[in-house]
C-alpha positions, -999 to 999 in steps of 0.1 A, spaced: 104 -66 -63 71 -49 -68 58 -43 -103 60 -9 -119 30 13 -111 11 28 -140 -10 52 -119 -18 86 -132 -3 102 -101 30 84 -107 31 96 -143 24 132 -132 52 129 -106 76 116 -132 69 148 -152 82 169 -124 52 179 -104 51 176 -66 46 140 -53 10 135 -43 -4 119 -12 -15 90 -34 22 83 -42 32 87 -6 5 62 2 19 38 -24 54 42 -10 40 34 24 25 2 10 59 -7 -5 75 -3 29 48 -22 48 50 -50 22 88 -50 24 88 -54 62 70 -87 58 102 -101 42 129 -82 60 115 -81 95 132 -47 100 119 -22 125 96 4 109 120 33 116 149 13 100 128 5 69 118 42 64 154 55 70 171 30 47 146 28 19 140 65 17 177 75 20 187 96 -10 212 70 -24 189 40 -21 159 61 -32 176 71 -64 181 34 -74 144 27 -68 134 55 -91 149 35 -120 125 6 -111 92 23 -104 78 57 -114 63 63 -80 99 70 -68 105 98 -94 100 126 -68 112 125 -32 85 129 -5 81 163 11 85 167 48 48 164 54 47 132 32 77 118 51 59 124 83 28 107 69 49 77 56 67 74 89 34 76 109 15 50 89 44 25 84 52 26 122 15 25 130 7 -5 108 38 -23 123 28 -15 159 -9 -25 153 -4 -53 128 -19 -80 150 -51 -59 156 -53 -49 119 -49 -86 108 -77 -96 133 -100 -70 117 -91 -83 82 -98 -118 93 -131 -109 110 -144 -91 79 -130 -114 53 -160 -136 53 -152 -169 36 -115 -162 34 -87 -172 58 -62 -144 61 -35 -168 51 -51 -170 16 -49 -133 11 -17 -122 -6 9 -103 14 6 -74 -9 -32 -73 -6 -29 -76 31 -4 -47 33 -28 -26 13 -57 -35 35 -37 -29 67 -28 6 55 -64 14 46 -78 2 79 -50 20 98 -59 52 79 -96 48 87 -90 42 124 -60 64 132 -53 91 106 -76 120 111 -69 139 78 -77 109 56 -115 105 49 -128 70 51 -139 71 14 -104 81 4 -87 53 23 -110 28 7 -108 41 -28 -70 44 -26 -67 8 -14 -88 -4 -43 -67 18 -67 -34 5 -54 -47 -31 -55 -58 -27 -91 -25 -11 -101 -5 -40 -89 -30 -67 -101 -26 -56 -137 -4 -76 -160 30 -61 -165 57 -72 -188 84 -97 -177 83 -130 -160 63 -137 -128 91 -132 -103 102 -99 -118 69 -82 -122 42 -100 -141 12 -98 -118 -20 -113 -131 -52 -113 -111 -73 -144 -115 -111 -139 -116 -114 -151 -80 -89 -125 -70 -109 -97 -86 -138 -109 -65 -115 -107 -34 -105 -70 -42 -142 -62 -46 -151 -80 -14 -122 -63 4 -135 -29 -8 -170 -37 4 -155 -51 36 -135 -19 42 -166 2 36 -186 -19 60 -158 -19 85 -155 19 82 -193 23 88 -191 1 118 -160 17 133 -166 54 126 
């Protein structure tokens, strides 16, 4: 189970405003991350996890699920979850290539899911500027790296000093990669 997000956009969504692209992006990270454990096909993950009955249960656990995605956001989520799944090997190769001094196996699955999404957006999603993909990746990583109440398996995520360095390096690496690829 992912820890509860404390992002401003999630709080605004909980107050009844329209779900933002940032929240749709965070949902996509949840689905990409979840696929690592379930092995489900991307279409199956999206249809099951975003079904009204299941989604309502998730809203009790995480504020990002307070509002349902619009049709445009559903299309975005479907596109990026499927795209990351279909290009996971290529995305992981890029992460490995630009993770100087880090073996990809040492990068947490959540951080890897965040990086996969950011790289996918940079390369394949035309309406997401490179800077937005990078800054959103860093924002999501910071959100889930904060300390949350509860025990470690149920949501206490602490980021060791070396891990903060990894987030910074990942951000620099993503910017560098973006400059190289764009």
